[in-house]
Every structure is written in C-alpha cells, then in structure tokens.
Backbone bond lengths (Angstrom), bond angles and torsions (degrees), N, CA, C in turn:
res aa  C-N    CA-C-N  psi(-1)  N-CA   C-N-CA  omega(-1)  CA-C   N-CA-C  phi
1 I - - - 1.410 - - 1.456 112.78 -
2 L 1.391 115.81 124.69 1.465 120.64 174.58 1.482 110.57 -112.54
3 P 1.320 121.62 101.82 1.464 122.23 -179.95 1.557 109.87 -73.78
4 I 1.270 119.59 120.03 1.441 123.04 -169.60 1.529 104.44 -104.20
5 H 1.357 114.28 145.65 1.453 127.02 175.89 1.489 111.28 -148.58
6 A 1.271 114.12 -178.84 1.494 120.85 -177.14 1.554 107.35 -64.55
7 G 1.254 124.85 -24.10 1.445 126.86 -178.44 1.525 111.72 -91.31
8 T 1.265 122.02 -2.70 1.536 125.07 176.38 1.426 107.23 -60.31
9 T 1.403 114.44 133.47 1.458 124.97 179.88 1.537 108.79 -105.66
10 K 1.301 114.36 166.02 1.467 121.86 171.70 1.453 109.54 -61.86
11 E 1.330 116.79 -34.40 1.444 118.95 -179.11 1.466 111.81 -66.35
12 D 1.364 116.83 -39.23 1.450 119.98 176.12 1.535 113.58 -59.75
13 I 1.253 117.38 -43.54 1.389 124.79 172.41 1.542 114.06 -60.51
14 D 1.372 116.71 -43.74 1.493 121.61 176.68 1.468 108.27 -60.91
15 Y 1.286 122.75 -44.45 1.392 124.29 -175.64 1.557 110.22 -66.99
16 F 1.384 116.58 -41.44 1.395 118.68 175.79 1.538 112.91 -60.25
17 V 1.240 117.28 -45.57 1.496 123.58 -176.47 1.579 108.08 -62.65
18 Q 1.367 114.87 -44.67 1.442 120.78 178.03 1.519 112.33 -56.30
19 K 1.332 111.95 -47.33 1.522 119.85 176.08 1.540 112.28 -55.89
20 V 1.276 113.82 -52.43 1.535 119.01 -179.89 1.508 110.68 -59.52
21 N 1.334 117.88 -39.65 1.434 120.06 -176.22 1.562 112.41 -71.27
22 L 1.274 119.57 -5.29 1.526 121.71 -179.74 1.542 107.08 -73.08
23 Y 1.301 120.42 -25.61 1.396 122.67 -170.75 1.478 111.44 -82.50
24 D 1.322 116.21 140.58 1.532 121.26 173.73 1.474 111.79 -99.64
25 A 1.337 118.77 -17.30 1.511 122.72 -179.80 1.494 99.76 -83.83
26 P 1.323 116.30 170.83 1.483 123.90 169.41 1.529 111.67 -56.04
27 V 1.303 112.66 132.97 1.568 114.09 177.05 1.567 107.90 -146.03
28 W 1.302 109.51 142.24 1.493 117.78 174.80 1.535 109.51 -107.40
29 G 1.260 115.55 129.97 1.502 122.41 173.83 1.530 108.51 -102.34
30 F 1.270 117.82 115.42 1.514 121.86 -176.44 1.449 109.80 -102.92
31 L 1.334 115.35 122.62 1.532 126.65 177.46 1.534 109.57 -106.47
32 D 1.336 113.01 109.21 1.410 122.07 -175.49 1.549 113.02 -89.57
33 E 1.381 115.26 133.61 1.518 115.22 178.91 1.534 115.12 63.57
34 I 1.270 117.96 41.86 1.479 123.20 -175.99 1.589 111.66 -57.97
35 N 1.223 116.36 -26.47 1.528 115.69 -176.78 1.580 111.56 -79.47
36 T 1.253 120.74 2.39 1.434 119.25 -173.89 1.566 111.21 -101.86
37 C 1.420 118.52 2.03 1.434 114.45 -174.94 1.568 107.24 -122.01
38 N 1.281 119.37 171.88 1.475 126.83 -177.30 1.513 112.16 -83.81
39 Y 1.322 123.24 4.85 1.447 121.19 -174.78 1.497 110.66 -119.62
40 L 1.337 118.93 40.34 1.454 121.94 179.49 1.472 109.65 -63.72
41 G 1.303 125.42 -35.15 1.408 122.44 175.85 1.496 116.22 -60.88
42 L 1.359 114.06 -39.57 1.452 120.21 175.87 1.559 110.21 -65.99
43 I 1.311 117.11 -40.30 1.439 119.73 175.87 1.456 114.80 -66.44
44 T 1.274 115.95 -32.83 1.548 121.83 178.50 1.561 105.05 -67.61
45 D 1.335 118.84 -41.29 1.473 119.06 178.30 1.536 112.21 -58.61
46 L 1.339 116.63 -36.93 1.438 121.52 -176.61 1.584 107.52 -74.23
47 I 1.276 118.79 -43.30 1.467 119.25 -173.42 1.619 112.49 -84.48
48 V 1.315 114.39 -42.65 1.525 118.35 -174.52 1.481 110.78 -88.20
49 R 1.280 113.11 -53.78 1.559 120.59 -174.59 1.504 115.74 -82.96
50 R 1.349 113.91 -17.46 1.498 120.69 -175.93 1.494 112.81 56.79
51 K 1.370 114.47 40.63 1.451 120.33 177.02 1.539 109.96 -130.48
52 Y 1.308 112.99 156.21 1.421 116.94 175.52 1.554 109.29 -144.74
53 N 1.396 115.95 120.82 1.452 116.62 -174.20 1.499 114.67 61.07
54 G 1.391 115.78 26.93 1.464 119.58 -174.89 1.476 118.01 85.62
55 D 1.366 117.80 -11.36 1.491 121.28 -178.66 1.475 106.84 -96.47
56 N 1.332 114.68 149.07 1.445 120.56 173.98 1.552 110.50 -76.48
57 L 1.343 112.70 144.12 1.489 117.14 179.44 1.535 111.96 -73.12
58 K 1.254 119.16 162.85 1.482 117.54 175.57 1.527 106.18 -72.30
59 S 1.360 111.75 151.10 1.516 118.20 -176.23 1.473 115.62 -60.68
60 N 1.363 117.56 -25.29 1.451 124.18 -179.87 1.565 114.80 -79.69
61 V 1.335 117.08 -13.79 1.376 123.04 -177.46 1.490 115.41 -91.50
62 I 1.372 123.42 127.50 1.342 123.87 177.53 1.505 110.91 -132.65
63 F 1.312 119.44 126.28 1.421 124.98 -178.02 1.514 113.41 -100.22
64 L 1.271 117.89 136.83 1.421 126.39 -177.92 1.465 109.75 -129.23
65 G 1.352 118.41 136.29 1.430 118.56 -178.99 1.539 106.74 -126.65
66 A 1.393 112.73 160.68 1.470 121.42 176.49 1.626 103.26 -134.84
67 C 1.278 111.02 141.39 1.468 117.91 171.87 1.502 108.09 -130.97
68 N 1.368 112.08 149.97 1.507 118.52 176.20 1.553 107.90 -93.44
69 P 1.273 113.96 147.90 1.466 114.47 174.98 1.527 111.97 -68.20
70 Y 1.337 114.11 147.40 1.443 125.06 179.96 1.465 106.64 -69.44
71 S 1.334 115.88 137.88 1.453 122.60 178.72 1.590 106.68 -134.41
72 K 1.311 115.52 123.94 1.384 119.72 179.46 1.615 111.34 -79.92
73 R 1.286 118.19 132.43 1.405 122.15 -177.18 1.578 109.44 -79.61
74 E 1.282 118.01 138.11 1.417 121.21 -179.68 1.502 114.07 -73.77
75 N 1.357 116.27 -34.59 1.472 122.61 178.81 1.520 106.12 -132.45
76 P 1.317 113.06 92.23 1.458 120.38 179.05 1.574 111.16 -57.56
77 V 1.268 117.35 139.55 1.459 121.67 178.14 1.448 109.12 -72.93
C-alpha cells in the first residue's frame, strides 16, 4: 500500500513500483488517495495502460487506486 498525498514524489512512486516488481507471484499494488498528488498521469499509466516509464508491467502485477471525492470547504483557511 502506498498512501498518496500532496507531498508524494515521483521517487516515492518509483520505489513502490520497484518493490512490487520484485514479486514473481501475483501481487496487487494499492495506491490510496490518488487524486491528492501531482502525478495522476503517471498513476494512470500504471493502472490503465499497465506501463511505467514507457515499459510494460510484469503480467503478475496489478495496480489498484482509490480516490476520495472532492469536497469544497465552507470556510477556506
């Protein structure tokens, strides 16, 4: 599980993908709160296109993401 937030970096995602790719058995990589970081395009490639940095993911690797609904603050800080 990679908890994602506004401070998540590309290096954080790189490290997570490298760890998941170490497995030969079926493995799920869960990306939580994907809509809170600046790398949604990169995450889309993982989940939808099954690619990372232009390379195909291993067939045993599946990425799953969750996003929380947007809510507008009544009194912005």
